[in-house]
N, C-alpha and C positions, 0 to 999 in steps of 0.2 A: 400661340405658338408661332405665329408668323412675326419675325422681327422682334421677338421677345429678348428682353434683357434681363440683367441679373443672374441669378442661379439658373443654369441651363439644366432643367428637370425634362423628362420624356412627357409629352402630353398627349392624351386621347380627347377625342370630342366629349365634351361633357363631363370631363374631369379636371379638377382645380387643386392646386396644392397650396395648403395655407402653412404659412410659417409663424411661430411665435413671435412677436416683436423683440427687437434685440436693442440694448441699449449701446448708445453710441456717444462719444465725446467729440464736440464740435472743434475742429481746427481753425486757428487764425485765417483769414484769405490769403494771407501769403503763402503760409504753410501748405494749403490746399492746393495752391497753384503750382508750388515746387514740387509737391506730391505727385500730381499730374504730369508735370513735364518729366519728373524722372521716370516714372512708368512708361509714358510714352516712349521715351529714350531707350529704354529696356526693349520693350516690344520691337521697335524697329531695329535694335541692334541683332536681335535673333532673328528677324526677318532677312536682314542683309546677310546674316552669315549662312542662313539657308539658302538664299537665291543665289549666293556666290558658289555654292556646292553642287548646283544643278548638273553641271557639266561632267561631274565627278563620277567615275564608275563605283558601284557599290557592290563588290563579289557577294557580301553576305546578305545582301537584298533579296535576290532571286535564289531562294534556296531550292533544292531538289531538281527537278528536271528542268533544262534551259529551255524558254521559248524557242517555237518554230514549229508550224504545223497545226497550232491551236486556232480558235476562232478570235479574231482581231477585236479587241475591246479597249476600252478606256474609261477610267474613273476621274473624278474632280477632286483634288485636296484643296479646297477654297478656306483661305486663312484670312481672318478679319484683321485689317491694320489697326483698327481701335481697340479691339477686345482680345486681340490673340486667342480667338476660338476657331473652331473647324466643324464645318456641317457634316453631320452622320446622319444616316436614315437605319430604320430596322426594316428586313424584309418581311411579309406576310409569312404565316405558317404554311399557305396553301401553295407556295412557288415550287417548282420541280427541283430548282437549283437554289442553295443556300437559304432554305426556309429558316425563318426567325432570326437571321444573322444580322449583325450590326454591318453596314457597309457604307463606302462613299457614293454619293450619286454616280451613276455610270451605267454602262452596258455594251452591248455589241455593236461594232460598226456597221453602219448601211452605206448602200450605195451612194446616197445623196451627200454623203460626208466627204469632204475634199480632204480633210486630214484627221488624225488621231484627235487633235485638239477639238474639232467641231464635232467629233463624236462625243467626247467629255460634256462640252457645253450644251449640245442639242439634249443628250441624256438628262444634264441637271434642269433643264429648262422643263422637259416633260415629267421629272420625277419630283421636283421640289419648286418649280416655279421662278426658276433663277433667271433674271433680266441680265443676258450676256453682256449688255452695254455697260453694267456696273463692275465687270471682271477685268482683271490685268493678268495676262497670261505669263508666268514667271520661267516656266520650264518644264521638262519631262522626266521623270524617275526611270531607272532603267526597267524594261518590261520584264513581267515574271509570269510564270506558267501557273495557272490554277487547276488542279487536277478535276474537282468536282464537275465543273462546266466546260472542262476541255477549252480552256480560253488562254489567250496571250494577252495580258492586260498591261497597259501602260497607264501611269498615273500623270496625269497633268496637273502641275502645281500652280496655284493662282492666288492672288489678292483680291480683295474688295474693301470697301469703306464699312461694311455690316450693316449698312441702312436699309437694305432692302428688305422685302418682306418674302419670307420662304415658308412652305408648309406642304403638306401632302396634296398632290395634284391627282394621281390615280393610285386608289386604293388598292388595285390588283397590282401593282409594283411596289408600294412602299406604304407600311403600316404607320410609321412613326418619323418625326423629323426633329433631331435635336443638335444645338449647339454646345459645343463642348470646349471649355478652355484648356488649352494646351498645358497651362500650369498643372491643372487637375489630372491630366493623363502622366505629368512627369512627377507627380507625387510618388515617392517610393512604396506607399501603403497601397496604391492602386498597380502596382506591377507584380506580375506573377508569369510562371511557366504554365502553359496547360498541355494536355494530351489528347490525342484523338484515338476512337477504336481501331483507327488504320495503324497506329504506331506513332504517328506523326506528333512531334513535340514541337512548340514553338511559343512565341511571346503572346501574353494576354493582358488586358487592363480591366481590372476589377471595379466597377463605380457603382454608386448607390442604386441606380436605374437601368443599368445595362451593363452586358458583358461582351467584349470584344476580343476576339482571337482570329486565327487563321490570316488570310491575304491583308485585310484592312489592318490587323495589329502590327504586321510585319512593315506596312506602310507609315502608321502612325509612328513605329519605333524609329524608322529611318528619318523621318521627320525631326523629331526630337532630338535625335543624334545628330543631324546634319546642322541643325539651327542652335545648337547647344542648350537646349532646354533639360536635357537628360540630367538624372541625378544618380548616385549609388542606389541599387536596389537589391532584393535578396532573389538571386536568380537560382536557388535552392528551394523557393516556396513554389510547391506544385499544386495546381487547383484543377477540379474536374470540370468540363464544360457543362453547365446547366443544360438540361434536357430541352427546353425551349429555344435554345440557341446551336444546337448540335448540328442541325441540317442532316444531311445525309450519314448513316453510318456505314453503308457499304459504298465504296468509290469504284470508279471505272477499271475494268482489268489493266493490269500492269502498273498500278499506282504503289509507289515505295512509301515507306514511312517518311523519307526525305522530302515529299513531294509536299506542296502545299495543297489542303484540302479544298 
């Protein structure tokens, strides 16, 4: 799990994924080098576009209730400069809020945090073992209100080389850690709209080993749009939230269908 490369699959302790051998055709050394260089340029182009957008307001990102009065919180959207993937976690089913849901590393601010960036980096260290010395902070997305936890959440966007080891540090907070390629998230076959029993409708990502919806899906959608990874997809495709990813069916009093659960 830690530092794993290749296809990004969820890993549990003692479980291994086996893949049938794939036939490949060797390219000449010069062609291989040009292919790597072209891929690297594409990665950096998308990242540069994303970074340049971070000072821009995004009225569609913070849907529903505007932030203010909620618990100050932060998550870390950490993108690898080499593999163009992002670190996601899955919450244990035992949690009070967001049980079973896919999330970015993060949590509530503490008195020892000088800034919201410190909150995101501290939480990433506590949850997935990330060494903050490997991270370059690029900016912060607009804060959004998340109804289920009554939190005002800032998304700290950062990059790293992808060479560090990450994995589950505290099983009480994180059940699984996965590095997911942004290209896989942008695949139209992985995109859908989902709905919550509260009436909420929003973006979802349907991947072989996980289902992403709610606040995290809004963040991922914003990153894809800002960086130019997004591709046209069927917005009329509606899927239900799988039971294990649903979290709370009942939300705090006063929550509207426009609020992010």
